[in-house]
C-alpha positions in Angstrom: 190.1 54.7 78.8 191.8 58.2 78.4 193.3 56.3 75.0 189.3 56.3 73.5 188.4 58.7 70.9 186.3 61.6 72.2 182.6 60.5 70.3 182.5 57.2 72.5 182.6 59.1 75.7 179.3 60.9 75.3 175.9 59.5 75.8 173.4 58.5 79.1 175.0 57.1 82.0 174.9 53.1 82.5 173.0 53.5 86.2 170.2 55.8 84.4 169.2 51.7 82.8 168.5 50.4 86.1 167.1 53.3 87.9 164.4 52.7 84.7 164.0 49.5 85.2 163.6 48.8 88.6 161.2 52.4 88.7 159.0 50.4 86.1 159.4 47.4 88.4 158.3 49.6 91.5 154.8 50.7 88.9 154.0 47.2 88.2 153.9 45.8 92.2 151.9 48.8 93.4 149.1 48.1 90.3 149.3 44.7 91.2 149.0 45.8 94.4 145.8 47.5 93.4 144.0 45.3 91.6 143.7 42.9 94.6 142.9 45.6 97.4 139.2 46.3 98.1 138.0 50.5 97.9 135.8 51.2 101.1 133.3 53.4 99.3 132.4 55.3 102.4 135.9 56.0 103.4 136.6 57.1 99.4 133.3 59.3 100.4 134.1 61.1 103.3 137.7 61.8 101.7 136.0 62.9 98.5 133.8 65.4 100.8 136.9 66.7 102.6 138.4 67.2 99.3 135.6 69.1 98.3 135.2 71.6 101.3 138.8 72.3 101.0 139.1 73.3 97.1 135.7 74.1 96.2 135.1 74.8 92.8 136.7 78.2 91.2 135.5 77.1 87.6 132.4 80.0 86.5 130.0 77.6 85.4 126.3 78.5 84.6 124.3 77.1 87.5 122.3 74.7 85.1 125.1 73.3 83.7 125.9 69.8 84.5 129.2 68.9 84.8 130.5 66.5 82.5 132.3 62.7 84.0 131.6 60.4 85.6 134.5 59.9 88.4 132.9 59.2 92.3 134.4 63.0 93.2 132.9 64.6 90.5 129.9 63.9 91.5 130.4 65.1 95.0 131.5 68.7 93.3 128.1 71.4 92.2 128.8 74.2 90.1 130.0 77.1 92.7 128.1 80.0 91.6 130.6 83.0 91.9 130.8 85.6 94.0 128.8 88.3 92.8 130.5 91.7 91.5 130.1 95.3 91.7 128.1 95.4 88.3 126.2 92.6 89.3 125.0 94.1 91.7 124.0 97.2 90.0 122.6 95.9 87.5 120.4 93.0 89.8 119.4 96.1 91.2 118.3 98.5 88.3 116.6 96.0 86.7 114.9 95.2 89.7 113.7 99.4 90.2 113.0 99.7 86.0 110.0 97.9 87.0 108.7 100.3 89.7 109.4 102.7 87.9 107.7 102.1 84.9 104.6 101.3 87.1 104.5 104.5 88.9 104.9 106.0 85.6 101.9 104.6 84.6 100.0 104.9 87.4 100.9 109.1 87.6 100.0 109.1 84.1 96.5 107.3 84.6 96.0 109.5 87.4 97.1 112.9 85.3 94.1 112.0 83.1 91.6 111.3 85.2 92.0 114.5 86.7 91.7 116.0 84.1 88.5 114.6 82.7 87.5 115.6 86.6 88.5 119.1 85.9 86.7 119.1 82.4 83.7 117.9 84.2 83.1 120.7 87.1 84.4 123.1 84.7 81.8 122.3 82.1 78.6 121.8 84.9 79.5 125.2 86.2 79.6 127.3 83.3 76.3 125.7 82.4 74.9 126.8 85.9 76.1 130.4 85.7 74.6 130.5 82.3 71.7 129.2 83.2 71.4 131.0 86.9 72.8 134.5 85.3 69.5 136.3 86.7 70.0 135.3 89.9 73.6 135.7 90.3 72.9 139.2 88.7 70.4 139.9 91.6 72.7 138.7 94.7 70.6 135.6 95.2 72.9 132.7 93.6 76.4 132.2 93.5 78.2 129.1 91.3 81.6 128.4 93.1 84.4 125.4 91.7 86.2 123.3 93.6 88.5 120.4 92.8 85.8 117.8 92.4 82.2 119.4 93.2 80.5 121.9 92.0 78.1 124.4 95.0 75.6 126.7 94.0 74.7 128.8 97.3 71.0 130.7 97.6 71.3 132.5 100.2 68.3 133.3 102.3 68.0 136.7 101.1 64.1 136.5 100.1 63.9 132.7 100.0 62.8 131.5 103.7 60.3 133.3 105.8 62.5 134.6 108.7 63.3 132.2 111.1 61.2 129.4 109.5 61.6 127.1 106.6 59.3 127.9 104.6 60.0 128.6 101.0 59.0 131.7 99.3 56.6 132.4 96.1 60.1 133.9 94.5 62.6 130.9 95.6 59.8 128.8 94.3 60.6 129.7 90.9 64.2 129.4 91.3 64.2 125.9 92.8 62.5 124.8 89.9 65.3 126.0 87.8 67.4 124.5 89.8 66.4 121.4 90.0 65.8 121.2 85.8 69.3 122.1 86.0 70.5 119.1 88.7 68.2 116.9 86.3 70.9 116.7 83.6 73.9 117.2 86.1 75.6 113.6 86.7 77.1 113.1 90.8 75.5 112.7 94.2 73.8 116.4 95.6 74.8 117.5 99.1 72.2 120.0 99.9 73.4 122.1 103.6 71.7 124.5 105.8 73.6 127.4 107.7 72.2 129.7 110.0 73.7 132.2 111.9 74.8 132.4 115.4 71.7 134.4 117.0 70.2 131.4 118.8 66.3 130.9 118.2 64.2 128.9 120.1 60.2 128.6 119.0 57.7 125.8 119.3 59.1 124.2 116.2 62.7 125.0 116.4 64.7 124.4 119.3 67.8 125.0 118.1 70.0 126.4 114.8 70.4 122.9 114.6 67.0 121.9 114.2 66.3 125.5 112.0 69.0 124.5 109.5 68.2 120.6 108.8 64.5 121.7 108.1 65.8 124.8 105.5 68.3 121.6 103.9 65.3 119.0 103.9 62.5 121.5 102.4 64.9 122.2 99.5 65.7 118.4 99.0 62.4 117.5 98.9 61.2 120.4 96.2 64.4 119.7 93.8 63.7 115.9 94.3 59.2 116.9 93.2 60.4 119.7 90.6 62.4 117.4 88.9 63.1 113.5 87.8 66.0 113.8 90.3 66.5 110.3 92.0 66.2 110.3 96.1 69.5 108.2 96.5 71.5 111.0 94.7 70.3 113.3 97.7 72.0 113.9 101.3 70.8 116.4 103.6 73.0 118.5 106.0 72.3 120.8 109.0 74.9 122.7 110.1 73.6 124.9 111.9 76.4 128.4 112.9 79.1 125.6 113.2 80.1 126.7 109.4 80.3 130.3 109.3 81.3 131.6 105.7 81.9 135.2 107.6 81.9 136.2 111.5 79.1 136.7 113.5 79.9 140.8 113.9 77.5 142.3 111.6 74.4 142.6 110.4 75.3 141.9 107.1 78.2 139.4 107.7 75.2 137.3 109.5 72.8 137.1 106.7 75.8 136.3 104.7 76.0 133.4 107.2 72.4 132.6 106.6 72.0 130.0 103.6 71.7 126.8 101.8 74.2 125.6 99.9 73.7 122.5 96.9 76.6 120.7 96.6 77.2 118.5 93.0 80.3 116.4 93.5 81.1 114.7 90.2 84.4 112.8 91.7 82.1 109.2 91.3 80.3 110.4 88.4 79.9 107.8 85.9 81.4 107.7 82.7 78.0 107.6 80.6 77.2 111.0 82.3 79.5 112.3 79.7 76.9 112.9 76.9 75.2 114.6 79.0 77.9 117.1 80.3 78.1 117.8 76.2 74.4 118.8 76.4 75.3 121.1 78.6 78.7 122.4 77.3 76.4 123.2 74.2 73.6 125.7 76.8 73.4 129.4 75.8 72.7 132.7 77.5 69.3 133.5 78.1 68.3 129.8 79.1 67.6 131.2 82.7 64.0 132.6 81.3 61.6 130.8 82.7 60.6 127.6 81.7 57.0 126.8 79.6 55.7 124.8 82.4 53.5 126.1 84.9 56.1 126.1 87.8 53.5 127.5 90.6 51.4 124.0 90.3 54.9 121.7 91.4 55.5 124.2 94.8 51.7 124.1 96.6 53.2 125.7 99.8 51.5 124.2 103.1 50.9 125.8 106.9 53.1 124.8 108.7 53.1 122.2 111.8 53.7 122.7 115.1 54.9 119.5 115.9 58.2 120.7 117.6 61.3 119.1 116.1 63.5 117.6 118.4 
């Protein structure tokens, strides 16, 4: 054996060939066994489900992608949805906030635009009222104030009503007529408020300052409707009595200022078509405070006060 040439000793050992033949025979034997056996489908399904629970699917597959393959095992695996990362959560949160931010921005722009338009209405009405009532403002009988949504025309008691009465004076009739012509052109709801001082009153007609303030407000409201084409549905009459003083009732002068009638023009719900009327008001010029050529004395016909008590 030792005398053989060196090259004849090389090669695979002889037992390897025998082992390979044995493995081939064993494989053929198991294939035959499998071909003759019957597969329990329910048991196979149970095993597949257990395997799915044990291993899961780690592959990142889009949710709408349908896995390919016809193996019964694949049928029991569904594309797994990967756990969201921090970046995914940030993106989702940003996507959810962007529509809300955009909506809020749009609403703020619309709100600002509406506020600007309302302020323009208030400024136009107040300026026109001041120009057309300039003479009455100069002598202290009338004042005009602007609010955020309204304009207030305040009429002092000075020469407007008889003392302790709701009967309007001759001079106040002319002023009411001019005010009615102004309010006729102005959009918005009108609230006529009557106010008194805190000095008690008790007469056959007025049992308290509440009655007096309400009757004065009603008298002014009726006069405005009678003097111009003002829809009665626009007018509201309120009597506050002494409950809303402008000043402390600590002097004769302050009590006189608390006795007043206020006409509040609410422009918050004025329709859009009123813009044309507001543009006409904006073109008014000073000097329009002069008395109208119309015979305003025929509009108001003072009647004796009724002596029927107001309850």
